[in-house]
N, C-alpha and C positions, 0 to 999 in steps of 0.2 A: 484820847488814845487812838493812834492810827489803826485802822482796820487791816487785818492780814490780807495778802494778795490772792488768797485762794479763790474767792468768788470771781476775780478777773480771769484767772486761769480756767475756771470752770466754764465761764462764758466763751472763752476762746475755744475750749474743747468742743463745747456745744456747737459753736459756729462752724468749726471744722467738720464736725460730724454731719451737720445738716447740709453743708455745702458739697459734701462728697469727699471720700477719702483720697482721691487722686489729686486734690488741690494741694498747693504747697503748704498751707498751714497745717493740714492734716498729716502730711509727711513729716513736717517738723515735729508734730506731737508724737508720731511713732518713733522718730529719732530720739526725742527726749526720754521716752519710755525705755528704749534700749540702753541709754546712758545710765539709767538708774542701777542696772546690774551690769556695769561696764565689763568686769572680768569675764562673766559668763558669756556676754555678747561677743567679746573678743575671741574667746575660745571657740564659740560656735562658728563665727565667721572664718576663723583660722582653719577649722575643720573643712569647711567648704572650699577654702583656698587651696588646701593640700589636695583635696579630691580633684578639683579642676586642674591643678598643676600636674598631677599624675596622669590624668586622662589625656590632656593636651600634649604633654611632653612625649608620652608613648606614641600618640598619633603622629606628631611631627617627626619624631625620630624614625618611626616606621616609614613615613613618606620619604625622608631624606635617604634612608637606606635603600629603598626601592629605586629612587631616581639615580642615586650614585651607582648602583649596580647596573642599571640600564646604560649609563654613560660609559662605564668600564667595558661593557660588552661591545661598545662601538657600533659600527654599522653592519654587524653580522646579520641582522634581520633583513638586509637587502640582498643577501646571497642565496643562490639556488645552485646546488651541486648535483650534476647529472653524471652517473657512472654506469657501466654495463651491469646488468642484472646477473646474479649467480645462476639463474635458471637458463640463461643462454649458453653458458659454458665458454664464453669468450672473455678476454681481458681488455678489450679495446672497443671504443665506439666506432661505428661505421661512418664513412663520409656522409651518408644520407642522414644519420642521426645528428651529426654535427651541424649540417645545414638546417635541420628542423629546429635545433636549439637556437641557432643564429637568427632564423626568421622570427621565432617567438620573442626574441629580445629586441627586435627592431622597434624603436620608439619608446622602449621601456627600460633600456639599460644596455650593458655591453656584455657580449658573450666572449669568453676567453677559453679556447681549447688548451688543454694542459697535458704534457707528458710528466709522469711521476715515477721516480725510482728511489730506492733506498740503497745507500752505499757507504763504504768507509773511504774517507778522503784523507790525503796526506799532504803535509807541508813541513819542511825543515826537520824531517825525521819523525814528526809526531803524526798520530792518526786520530781521527774523530768521526763518529757517525754523523751522517747528514742526509737530508731529503733533497734529492735532485729534481728540479723542475725545469722543463723545457717550455718556455713561454715566448710567444711573439711580441706580446704587449705587457711587459712587466709593470708598467705604471698602473694598470687596471687592478692588480692584485696586491702590489707591494708598495711600500713607501721608503724613499731613500733616507738615510740617516742624516746626511749633510746637504744633499741637493736632490731635486726631483729626478725621478727615473724617466728614461725616454719612453715614448709611446711605441717605439720599435727597437727590438733588441738587435744591436749591430754585431755583438760578439763579446768574448770575455765572460767573466763570472761576477754576479752580484752575490755577496756572502752575508748570511744572517749573523746576528750578534753572538749567539752561543758558539757557532763554528769559528768565527773570527777570534773570539777570546780564547778558545781551546787551542787553536793553531797559531795564535799571535799574528793574524793576517791584517794587513793594511792595504789601502789602495796602491797598486803597483806590485804587490806580492804575487807569487805564483802558487797555485794549488793543483794537486794531481787528483783527477777524478777518473777512476777506472782506466788507469794507464794513459790518460790524456792530460796534458798540462794546460792550464788556463790562467790567464792573467786576471787578477782582481781589479775590476774597473769601478766598483762601487760597493758600499756597505748598506745593508738594509736596517731600517729603524726597528727597534725592539717592539714587539706586539704581545699583548695579553689577551687578544680576542679568542673566543672559543670558536674555532673554525678548523676544518680539515687542512686548510692551507696555512701551514705553520712557518712564519717568517724567521723565527729565531734560529731554527736548525736548517735553514734553506741554503741551497746554492742554486742560483737561477742562471740557466744557460740559454742560448738561442735555440730555436726549434730545429735548425738544420743539424744539430748535434745528435738528433734522435731519428730512429727509423720505426716504421710500423704505425699502428693507429694510436689515437689519443687515448689516454687512460681516463680522463675526466673532461667535462666542460663546465666551467664556472660562469654563472650569469651574475654580474653585479648590477642589480636593478636600481632604478632611481628612487624607489620607495618600497616599504614593506608591502603595500597594496600591489605595486607592479610586480614584485617578486611572487606574490600569490597567483597573480594572473598568468605570469610566465610559466610557473610550475603546473598550473591547471592545463594550459594549452599544450605543453610538452607531453603531459600525461595522456591527454585526449588523443594526441596524434601518434605517439610511439607505443603506448601500452593499450592498444585497442583489444586485441584477443589474448595476448600473452604479456607477461611482465618482461619487456625487453631492456628497460633501463630502470635504475633506482634513482629516485628524485628525493634529495634531502633539502627541505626548505627550512632554513635556519630561523625564520620568523616564528615557526611553531615552537622552537626552543625558547625564544623570547616570551612568547605568550604563556608558556608553562611557568617560566620564572616569574613573570608579572603576576600570574594567578597565585603563586605561592606567597609572594610578598603581600598581596592583598589580604589573603587569609591570615597571615602573620600579623598584619596591622590590625585587623578586626579583633584578633585574639588579645593583642596587647591592650586595645581600648577597652574590651570587656573586662580584662583583668584590672585595669585602672578604675573602672566603674565601681568596683567593690569599695574602694576608699571613699568615693563620693556617697555611696549608700551609708557607710559608717558615719559620715558627716551629717547626712540627713537624719539619722537616728539621734545624733547629738542635738540637732535643732529641735527635733520632736520632744526630746527630754527638756530642753530649755524652755520651750513654749508651754509645756505642761506645768513646769515649776513656776514659770512667770505668771500664768493665768491663775494658778492656785494661790500664789501670794497676793495677787491683785483681785481676788474674788470680791472683796468688799467694794473696791473702787469700781469694778465692772457693774456690780449691783447698783451702786449709786448712779452711774451713768444711765442705766436702764430706768431707774426710779425717777430721774428728772426729765425723762421723755426722749432720750436718745434711742433710736430704733435699733433693733437687733442686727439688721443688715449693716448699719454703720459701725457697730462694735466689731462685727465679724470682719469688715473691711479694714478697720484699724489694726486688728491683730494680724491679719494677712499682710498688711503693709509693713509691719515690723519684720515678719518672716522674709518678705521680699527684699527689704533693705539689707538684712543679714546675707541673703543670697547674692545680692548685687555687689556688696562690698567684698565678700569672699570670692565671687566669680571674677571680679575685676582684678583683684590682687593675684589670683591664680593665673589668669590670662597674661598679666604683665610679667610675672615670674617665668612663665613658660616661654614667652617671647625672648626674654633675656637668656634663658637656658639655650634656646635655639641659636642665638647669636654667639654664645659662648662655645657651642659645639663647632660652629664655623671657625671661630678664632683659634681653637686648640687642635683641630683636626685638618687634614688636607682636603676636605670636601669643599666644593665651590659654593659661593653665595647664591648662585642661580638655583640650586636645589633646596635652599632654605627659604628664599623669598618667592614662594609659589602660592598660587591662589588656594590650593588645597590646605596648606598650612594656615593661611589666614582664616579659612573656614573652620579649622580646628579651634583657633583662638576665639572666634565669635561664638561658635557652638558651645565651647566650654563655659563661656560667660553666661550664655542663655541657659545651659543645662544646670548651672549652679543656682540660678534664680528659680528654675522649675523645681529642683529638688527641695529647696527651702520652702517654697509655697506648698508643695505636696506634704512635706513634713509638718508644716504648721497648720494645715487645713483642719485636721481633727481637733487639736486642742482649741483652735479658734472657734470652731463650730460648737464644741461642747461648752465653752465659756459664754459665748453669745446666746446660747439657747437656754441657759439657766434662768429660772424665775428670779426677779429682782429681790423678792422678800427672802428667799432662801439664801441668795448670795449675800444680802446684808446681814443675815444672822451669822455668816461665817461658817 
């Protein structure tokens, strides 16, 4: 009669233990043990996968939201708005203040002095509110709808989208602004930027149509860092003893918005971590039940000379495999969800395929393994530390 294969398996187990749990035969043994209770192992790995999926998806979606918002805000972080301070009692910047702003912008951006008025404009018997700008260089502050704007305003009016729609204006139409008639020479592109210079309700005229001092000076810097440098230099030269000008640095607004999204992202990740903790409890329960059912087997391993450390490593390897399987599945599903978000929403692929999101995928996978190891540590330590005689008694 042929002898049963148990002794061969026992020898394999012993060899795996003595050779170290991180060798392939030992991992295969841990995999075989998990397959004994396939349903419970699948449920435990699924719990890890769901936890990792929730954490990674919330992290990725938070990053996508932050980057998309930054893109929608455009280049407003490069702008510095200088206007007369209320403390001076004047409504216009002095020529000296304009020169100071222009000097501060040299090599760092473009300074654009601006006249600003609010008025009701008419065309074809219809009236609409508009913000009237007097600008020498319209291309520095505005974008043309169908063609680039000139670097120097020659005459006529450039009209924003809202005003053009309200008054049914096209290139070649005429519009009355404070009893003066102007020919529409171009339309401005629509803008959603958060900035005092509103293109949608604008009518841009040449500087020569205005008298008096400039209402504002806008510096379009080459970068947010240049904008901060320009703002600091203007403040140090014009606001020495008294507050002569108000300086509105739009990069401060962007920094506040970015800080808000960072806090939101952390909150979402912390919220998602709860599901992974629940998965860890599930693995803890699985390992407790598994070691209780295999108490006699573990006692036999110890009785034939397998060291306590080797038994401990075997049980931890089982927990690690559960975490690796669940973490990998959760990371893959998270990546697919991010691509699905790109496919069904108007966000760009460039805000999805960023290194931070890749870090979330890798971090979620590693976190899943860590949670599984932590959850399985106590049951493994308790089972490996039991005396062989007591374990064999059951």
